[in-house]
C-alpha positions in Angstrom: 1.5 -18.3 22.5 -2.0 -19.9 20.8 -2.7 -23.9 19.3 -2.2 -25.0 15.7 -5.2 -25.9 15.2 -7.7 -27.1 11.9 -10.6 -24.5 11.1 -13.6 -25.1 13.7 -10.8 -27.1 16.6 -10.1 -25.4 19.3 -7.5 -26.7 22.4 -6.4 -25.7 25.7 -2.1 -24.9 26.9 -1.8 -25.8 30.2 1.8 -25.3 31.1 3.0 -26.3 34.6 6.6 -25.0 35.5 8.7 -27.7 37.7 10.2 -26.6 40.8 9.5 -23.1 40.3 12.0 -21.0 42.5 11.3 -17.5 41.9 9.4 -15.3 39.2 9.5 -15.8 35.9 12.3 -13.7 34.3 11.4 -10.9 32.2 14.9 -9.7 30.8 15.2 -9.2 27.0 17.9 -12.0 27.5 15.6 -14.5 29.1 12.9 -13.8 27.6 14.5 -14.5 24.7 15.4 -18.4 25.7 13.1 -19.9 23.7 13.8 -18.3 20.4 17.2 -18.8 21.2 16.6 -23.0 21.8 14.1 -23.2 18.7 17.0 -21.7 16.5 19.6 -24.5 17.7 17.5 -26.9 17.6 17.1 -26.0 13.9 21.0 -26.1 13.9 21.0 -29.6 14.9 23.1 -27.8 17.9 23.5 -30.1 21.2 23.8 -28.3 24.3 24.0 -29.2 27.7 23.9 -26.1 29.6 22.2 -24.6 32.4 18.7 -23.7 32.1 17.2 -20.1 33.2 16.8 -19.4 36.2 13.9 -20.4 37.6 13.1 -23.2 35.6 13.8 -27.0 35.8 15.1 -29.5 32.8 12.2 -28.9 30.6 8.6 -27.5 30.6 6.1 -29.8 29.8 3.3 -29.4 27.6 0.1 -30.6 27.3 -2.5 -30.6 24.7 -6.3 -31.3 24.8 -8.0 -31.3 22.0 -12.3 -31.1 22.8 -12.7 -33.5 20.3 -13.0 -37.3 21.8 -11.3 -39.3 19.5 -7.8 -36.9 19.4 -6.1 -38.1 22.1 -4.0 -35.6 24.3 -0.3 -35.2 23.4 2.2 -34.1 25.8 5.3 -32.4 24.0 8.0 -32.0 26.0 10.0 -28.7 25.0 14.1 -27.8 26.5 14.5 -23.9 26.8 18.0 -23.5 27.1 19.9 -20.1 28.7 20.5 -17.8 25.8 23.7 -16.7 27.7 25.6 -19.9 26.6 25.2 -18.3 23.1 27.3 -15.7 23.7 30.5 -15.3 21.9 29.1 -18.7 19.6 28.0 -18.4 16.1 25.2 -18.3 14.7 25.6 -19.3 10.9 25.4 -22.7 9.4 28.1 -25.1 10.1 29.3 -26.5 6.7 30.9 -29.7 6.7 33.5 -30.2 3.4 31.9 -32.4 0.5 35.3 -34.8 1.6 34.1 -35.0 4.9 30.6 -35.7 3.8 31.8 -38.9 1.7 33.9 -39.9 4.2 30.7 -40.0 6.5 28.4 -41.2 4.4 31.0 -44.4 3.5 31.8 -45.4 7.2 28.0 -45.8 6.9 26.8 -49.3 7.6 24.0 -48.4 5.2 26.6 -48.0 2.6 26.9 -50.9 0.5 23.1 -50.3 0.2 23.5 -46.9 -1.0 25.8 -48.2 -3.8 23.4 -51.2 -5.0 20.0 -48.6 -5.2 22.2 -46.8 -7.3 22.7 -49.0 -9.4 19.8 -50.8 -9.6 18.4 -47.1 -10.3 21.3 -46.8 -13.1 20.3 -49.5 -14.3 16.6 -47.8 -15.0 18.5 -44.8 -16.8 20.2 -46.6 -19.4 16.8 -47.2 -21.5 15.4 -44.1 -20.7 18.1 -43.1 -21.4 18.0 -44.6 -25.3 14.4 -43.9 -26.2 14.3 -40.6 -24.8 17.5 -39.6 -26.3 19.4 -41.3 -28.6 16.4 -42.4 -30.8 14.8 -39.9 -31.5 18.6 -38.6 -32.7 19.1 -41.3 -35.3 15.1 -41.6 -35.8 14.9 -38.0 -37.1 17.9 -38.1 -39.4 15.9 -40.1 -41.8 12.3 -39.9 -40.4 9.5 -36.8 -40.7 8.4 -35.7 -37.2 5.2 -37.8 -37.1 7.3 -41.1 -37.1 9.4 -39.5 -34.2 5.9 -38.8 -32.6 4.8 -42.4 -32.8 8.4 -43.7 -31.2 7.2 -41.2 -28.6 4.4 -43.5 -27.6 7.1 -45.6 -25.4 7.6 -44.2 -23.4 4.2 -44.0 -22.5 4.6 -46.7 -19.8 6.7 -44.5 -17.4 4.1 -42.7 -17.1 1.4 -45.2 -16.6 2.9 -47.7 -14.3 0.3 -46.0 -11.3 -2.5 -48.4 -12.7 0.2 -51.3 -12.1 2.0 -50.9 -9.5 -0.3 -52.3 -7.2 -0.2 -55.2 -8.8 3.7 -55.2 -8.4 3.1 -54.9 -4.3 1.1 -57.3 -3.9 2.0 -60.4 -5.7 5.4 -62.2 -5.2 7.0 -64.4 -2.8 7.9 -64.5 0.8 10.7 -66.5 0.7 12.2 -65.7 -2.8 11.7 -61.7 -1.4 8.8 -59.4 -2.2 11.1 -56.9 -4.4 13.8 -59.4 -5.7 10.7 -61.3 -6.9 10.1 -59.1 -8.8 13.4 -56.9 -10.0 15.5 -61.0 -11.1 12.9 -62.0 -13.6 12.4 -58.5 -14.9 15.8 -58.1 -15.3 17.0 -61.6 -16.6 14.5 -60.3 -19.4 15.8 -57.2 -20.4 19.2 -58.7 -19.9 17.5 -61.0 -23.1 16.3 -58.5 -25.3 19.0 -56.3 -24.9 21.2 -59.1 -25.7 18.6 -59.6 -29.2 18.9 -56.4 -30.0 22.3 -56.0 -29.6 22.4 -58.2 -33.3 19.9 -56.9 -35.2 19.0 -52.2 -34.0 21.7 -51.4 -36.1 20.4 -52.4 -39.2 16.6 -51.2 -38.6 17.8 -47.8 -37.1 19.8 -47.7 -40.4 16.5 -47.8 -42.6 14.1 -46.8 -39.8 10.5 -46.1 -42.5 9.7 -50.2 -42.7 10.9 -50.8 -39.5 9.3 -48.1 -37.4 6.9 -49.8 -35.6 9.5 -52.9 -34.5 11.4 -50.4 -33.1 8.6 -48.3 -31.3 6.6 -52.0 -29.6 11.0 -53.1 -28.6 11.2 -49.6 -27.1 8.3 -49.6 -25.6 8.2 -53.6 -24.1 12.1 -52.7 -22.7 10.2 -49.1 -20.9 7.6 -50.9 -19.8 9.9 -53.9 -18.0 12.3 -50.9 -16.9 8.8 -49.0 -15.5 8.0 -52.4 -13.4 10.9 -52.5 -12.0 11.2 -49.2 -11.5 8.2 -49.3 -9.0 10.0 -52.7 -7.3 13.2 -51.0 -6.4 11.1 -47.6 -4.5 9.7 -49.7 -3.2 12.3 -52.0 -1.4 14.4 -47.8 -0.9 12.0 -48.0 1.9 13.1 -51.1 3.8 16.6 -52.0 2.3 18.1 -48.8 4.1 17.6 -48.1 8.1 15.4 -45.6 9.3 17.6 -42.8 9.9 19.3 -43.7 6.4 16.1 -43.0 4.1 16.7 -39.6 3.4 20.0 -41.4 1.2 17.2 -43.3 -1.2 15.8 -40.0 -3.2 19.6 -39.3 -3.6 20.4 -43.1 -5.2 17.5 -42.3 -7.8 18.7 -38.9 -8.5 22.5 -40.1 -9.4 21.6 -43.5 -10.6 18.8 -42.3 -13.1 20.8 -39.0 -15.0 24.1 -41.2 -14.8 22.8 -43.9 -16.9 20.9 -41.5 -19.5 23.7 -39.5 -19.5 25.5 -42.5 -20.9 22.6 -43.4 -23.2 22.1 -39.8 -24.5 25.5 -37.7 -23.9 28.3 -40.3 -24.2 26.9 -42.8 -26.5 25.9 -39.7 -29.3 30.0 -38.9 -28.7 31.2 -41.7 -29.4 28.5 -42.4 -32.0 29.5 -39.6 -34.4 31.3 -39.6 -37.2 32.4 -36.7 -36.7 33.5 -36.2 -33.6 34.8 -40.0 -33.3 37.3 -39.0 -36.8 38.1 -35.7 -34.7 38.6 -37.6 -31.0 39.7 -41.1 -31.9 41.2 -42.4 -35.2 44.4 -41.6 -36.6 42.2 -41.3 -39.6 39.1 -41.1 -40.8 35.9 -43.8 -40.8 32.5 -43.9 -41.9 31.2 -45.5 -38.4 31.6 -43.8 -35.3 33.5 -45.3 -32.3 30.2 -46.8 -30.5 27.2 -47.9 -32.4 24.2 -49.3 -30.7 24.5 -52.8 -31.4 27.7 -52.7 -29.1 26.7 -50.2 -27.4 23.4 -53.3 -26.2 25.2 -55.6 -25.4 27.5 -54.5 -22.7 24.1 -53.7 -20.9 23.1 -56.9 -21.5 26.4 -58.4 -19.5 25.7 -55.9 -17.2 22.3 -56.0 -16.4 23.4 -60.4 -16.1 26.0 -60.0 -13.4 23.8 -56.9 -11.1 20.8 -59.8 -11.3 23.2 -62.5 -10.5 24.7 -60.7 -6.9 21.1 -60.4 -6.1 20.3 -63.8 -6.3 23.7 -65.2 -4.9 24.7 -62.3 -2.1 22.2 -60.0 -1.2 19.2 -61.4 1.0 15.8 -59.3 1.7 14.9 -59.6 4.3 11.2 -59.6 5.9 9.9 -56.3 7.9 8.7 -56.9 12.1 7.4 -54.8 13.8 4.8 -52.4 12.2 6.9 -52.6 9.1 4.7 -56.2 8.6 0.8 -55.2 9.8 1.1 -52.4 7.0 2.4 -54.8 4.8 -0.6 -56.7 4.1 -3.1 -54.0 5.5 -3.6 -52.5 1.8 -4.1 -55.4 -0.7 -4.8 -54.8 -4.8 -8.3 -54.3 -4.9 -8.0 -51.8 -1.3 -4.6 -49.7 -3.2 -7.6 -49.3 -6.4 -10.5 -47.9 -4.1 -7.7 -45.6 -2.4 -6.4 -44.3 -5.3 -10.6 -43.9 -6.6 -11.4 -41.9 -3.3 -8.0 -40.3 -3.7 -9.1 -38.5 -7.2 -13.0 -37.8 -5.6 -11.2 -35.0 -3.6 -13.0 -31.8 -4.7 -9.5 -29.5 -5.1 -8.3 -32.4 -6.4 -10.1 -32.4 -9.5 -8.4 -29.2 -9.9 -4.9 -30.4 -9.1 -5.1 -32.9 -11.7 -6.3 -30.6 -14.4 -3.4 -28.5 -13.9 -1.0 -32.3 -13.7 -2.7 -32.6 -17.3 -2.8 -29.4 -18.9 0.7 -26.8 -17.6 2.9 -28.5 -19.6 1.5 -27.9 -23.1 3.5 -24.8 -23.8 7.0 -26.4 -23.3 5.8 -29.3 -25.4 8.2 -28.2 -28.7 10.8 -26.5 -27.1 11.3 -29.9 -24.8 10.2 -32.3 -27.8 11.5 -30.8 -31.2 14.1 -27.6 -30.8 16.8 -30.0 -30.3 15.9 -32.2 -33.1 15.5 -28.8 -35.7 18.5 -27.8 -34.9 20.3 -30.7 -35.6 17.9 -30.1 -39.1 19.9 -26.9 -39.6 22.9 -28.2 -39.1 24.0 -28.0 -35.1 25.8 -31.5 -35.0 24.9 -34.0 -32.8 27.9 -34.3 -30.9 27.6 -30.4 -30.3 24.2 -31.0 -29.0 25.8 -33.7 -26.3 27.5 -30.9 -25.6 25.3 -28.6 -24.6 23.5 -31.7 -22.4 26.4 -32.2 -20.3 27.0 -28.3 -19.3 23.1 -28.7 -18.2 23.8 -31.7 -16.3 25.5 -30.1 -13.1 22.9 -27.1 -13.5 20.4 -29.6 -12.9 21.8 -31.1 -10.3 22.1 -27.2 -8.2 18.7 -25.5 -8.9 17.3 -29.5 -7.4 18.6 -28.6 -4.4 18.3 -24.5 -4.2 14.8 -25.0 -5.7 14.1 -27.8 -2.6 14.8 -24.5 -0.2 13.2 -22.1 -2.2 9.7 -24.1 -1.7 9.0 -23.5 1.3 6.8 -21.0 4.1 3.3 -20.3 2.3 3.5 -19.1 -0.9 5.3 -22.6 -1.6 4.5 -22.5 -5.2 5.4 -19.3 -5.4 8.9 -20.8 -7.9 7.2 -23.3 -9.9 5.3 -19.9 -10.7 8.0 -18.0 -11.4 9.9 -21.1 -13.1 6.7 -21.6 -15.7 6.9 -18.0 -17.4 10.8 -18.6 -17.3 10.2 -21.8 -19.1 7.9 -19.9 -22.0 10.1 -16.6 -22.4 12.8 -19.7 -23.3 10.1 -21.7 -25.6 9.6 -18.2 -27.4 13.9 -17.5 -27.4 14.4 -21.3 -28.8 12.2 -20.4 -31.9 14.7 -17.5 -32.8 17.5 -19.4 -32.2 16.8 -21.8 -35.0 15.0 -18.9 -36.9 17.6 -17.9 -37.2 20.9 -20.4 -37.5 23.1 -20.0 -39.6 23.8 -20.6 -43.0 27.4 -20.8 -42.8 27.7 -23.0 -40.6 28.1 -23.1 -36.2 29.3 -20.4 -35.1 31.4 -20.2 -31.4 28.5 -17.3 -30.5 25.4 -18.6 -31.5 26.1 -22.2 -29.4 27.3 -20.2 -26.7 24.1 -18.6 -27.0 22.2 -21.9 -28.0 23.7 -23.5 -24.4 22.3 -20.7 -22.4 18.8 -21.0 -23.9 18.9 -24.9 -23.0 20.7 -24.1 -20.0 18.2 -21.4 -18.3 14.8 -23.7 -19.6 16.5 -26.2 -17.8 17.5 -24.8 -14.8 13.1 -23.7 -15.5 11.7 -27.0 -15.4 14.2 -28.7 -12.9 12.6 -25.2 -10.3 9.4 -26.3 -11.7 9.8 -30.2 -10.9 11.0 -29.2 -7.3 9.0 -27.6 -6.8 5.5 -29.8 -7.5 6.9 -32.5 -5.5 7.6 -31.1 -2.6 4.0 -29.9 -2.9 3.0 -33.5 -2.9 5.0 -34.9 -0.3 3.6 -32.1 1.8 -0.2 -33.0 1.1 0.3 -36.4 0.5 -1.6 -37.9 3.4 0.6 -39.5 5.3 -1.4 -43.3 6.4 -1.3 -44.0 2.2 1.8 -41.6 1.5 3.3 -44.3 -0.9 -0.3 -44.9 -3.1 -0.3 -40.8 -3.1 2.6 -39.5 -4.3 2.8 -42.2 -6.9 -0.6 -41.3 -8.4 0.0 -37.3 -8.3 4.3 -37.6 -9.9 2.4 -40.3 -12.4 0.2 -37.6 -13.3 2.4 -35.0 -13.4 4.5 -37.2 -15.0 2.0 -37.7 -18.0 1.1 -34.7 -18.2 4.4 -33.9 -20.4 3.8 -37.1 -22.4 0.3 -37.6 -23.5 1.1 -33.8 -25.9 3.9 -35.5 -27.7 2.9 -37.3 -30.1 0.0 -35.1 -31.3 2.4 -31.6 -31.4 5.0 -33.4 -33.5 2.2 -35.2 -35.9 1.0 -31.4 -36.1 4.3 -30.3 -36.6 3.8 -32.1 -40.2 0.6 -31.3 -40.7 0.9 -27.3 -41.1 4.2 -28.1 -42.8 4.8 -27.0 -46.9 7.1 -27.3 -48.6 7.6 -27.8 -52.5 10.8 -29.2 -54.1 11.7 -27.0 -56.4 14.1 -28.1 -59.6 15.6 -25.3 -62.3 14.1 -24.9 -65.6 14.4 -27.3 -68.4 14.6 -30.3 -65.5 12.6 -33.3 -66.4 11.6 -33.9 -62.6 8.1 -32.3 -61.2 7.8 -30.8 -57.9 6.6 -32.7 -55.2 5.8 -32.0 -50.9 9.6 -32.0 -49.4 7.5 -32.0 -45.9 8.8 -35.3 -44.6 12.7 -35.8 -43.7 13.2 -38.5 -45.6 11.6 -36.6 -49.0 14.5 -33.7 -48.3 16.5 -35.7 -48.5 15.3 -37.9 -52.1 14.6 -33.5 -53.0 18.7 -32.9 -52.6 19.6 -35.8 -54.0 17.2 -35.6 -56.6 19.1 -32.1 -57.8 16.0 -29.8 -56.4 16.2 -26.9 -53.8 13.0 -28.3 -50.5 10.9 -24.9 -51.1 9.4 -24.7 -46.7 7.0 -22.2 -47.5 5.1 -23.0 -43.8 7.5 -24.7 -41.0 4.7 -25.9 -38.7 7.9 -26.4 -35.7 6.8 -22.1 -35.8 3.0 -22.4 -35.5 2.6 -25.5 -33.3 5.4 -23.3 -31.3 3.8 -20.2 -31.1 -0.1 -21.9 -30.4 1.0 -24.0 -27.6 2.9 -21.0 -26.5 -0.2 -18.7 -26.9 -3.0 -21.2 -25.1 -0.4 -21.4 -22.5 -0.2 -17.8 -21.3 -4.1 -18.1 -21.6 -4.1 -21.0 -19.6 -2.3 -19.7 -16.4 -3.5 -16.9 -16.4 -6.7 -18.0 -16.8 -6.9 -21.3 -15.1 -3.7 -22.6 -13.7 -2.1 -19.4 -11.5 -5.6 -18.4 -9.8 -6.6 -22.4 -8.9 -2.4 -23.1 -7.7 -2.8 -20.1 -5.2 -5.2 -20.9 -4.3 -4.3 -24.7 -3.8 -1.2 -23.9 -1.7 -3.1 -22.1 1.0 -5.8 -24.7 2.0 -4.5 -26.5 4.8 -3.2 -29.9 4.6 -6.1 -31.4 6.6 -8.7 -31.1 2.7 -6.7 -33.0 1.0 -7.1 -36.2 3.5 -8.6 -39.6 2.9 -7.8 -42.2 5.6 -9.7 -41.0 9.0 -6.6 -41.7 11.5 -4.6 -38.5 8.8 -7.4 -36.3 9.4 -7.7 -36.8 13.7 
């Protein structure tokens, strides 16, 4: 064995056997003891078999570095007899799903896990509206440039890093560090939701004159939800015991996805007139079963109930020992200085450029394709069904993507998924271009679902792979700030181009409303959705010479391919091969 050390650092191993009785065994079985013990350790097997003959119960290894600043580390490895594994299957133990749920229910943190899921669930409700349902409702009456204006409402969730140190630093110790923010924010959200329950339907019914009011309202909602997310993420680290911290990410994934699913898929289906008349009403109605106003009023009550539970029944415990010292280790100013030191790392600058520009090729497909399909005749409930099918696929591939993103080529799945997403973006253009004029058919709907699910699968692999890489390179001493910075930049890379690309779609679109000969109406531009609707009412036909969607999709795909092979791919391959200490900022983590 050779010591694992950073370049330029030497070390030595001093192995001392305890109570040797004979020479070192040289049989193949005994030589494989250490390898089998390591496999057993990875399987989590707890064995009590005796060690090989000639060895005591453990072998002590002392690792001494030549630098005096690195103290000697002592580790003890258990070496087990490989004969004890005879006849034992080496396959991984697989427990049934029911056993895992019973174990979770019996967990001492079960109540806290449910609370975390509920808090993250409340975050998913406004996100599902802002990023899912509202753009669909607005696109029926607005242009892409106007829908792009509304997309600015989602920016706070990608920029929360800039005020997260304030949330971590200012609080009331008596009431609780995290509750000081979560309780008032949820009460304000409840008030805003309750007010919008009485006014939002009239605003969405005539969005042309109220697009700014709608954008400002949801901008405030997403800002409050992002701030709540900062406090909940911090609370999860102390709310759960150390042995159950792995459930924190699971709570976040389950909670936010379920809230998003309700506000997007379920709401769009129940809001659809066609779906309601077909599956709910016995007689035809002019409106869907669930309107936006009552939906938001219902969740205002849920916000109040959850907040009252936090006030009356949930006491936030103060951290003790080392955790208490860490609370005051980094103040507000020091946290911002740390963020700046991270950004100044030489290799970090290249990585930030990758995070900000690697998603340009996917924006038209992720943000515009679904709106184009609805414009061509796809019903909202059909799109909701596609999202319903897509939901379990994301969960499934999210689990396996974490396993694929291991080893030396950690970002290889990310690079493969990059190419796959570009292929899906090109195929999505074809599904829009060849949409049946006679209406949606079953086989064509299957093609749409396959394309969407494949693109979503690739996106999930990229997201999990990038998250795994960020987790590995993050400085453990300041891991929270480090990971928040990189995750924020990654999210912002998929948010900032949306506004500009949607405006460009209208800019490159050339369409004219044509009327029959002898008509008193004169031709006019019908590039915007509002003008197209007016053209149809006036008895004309909107003749589209150039569709800006195809122009922007093609441009983004070409730019993405050039960036990938010219900069992104060689940079990512270079960065993933760097040793971990290159990414460190604090002195303690470099030792």
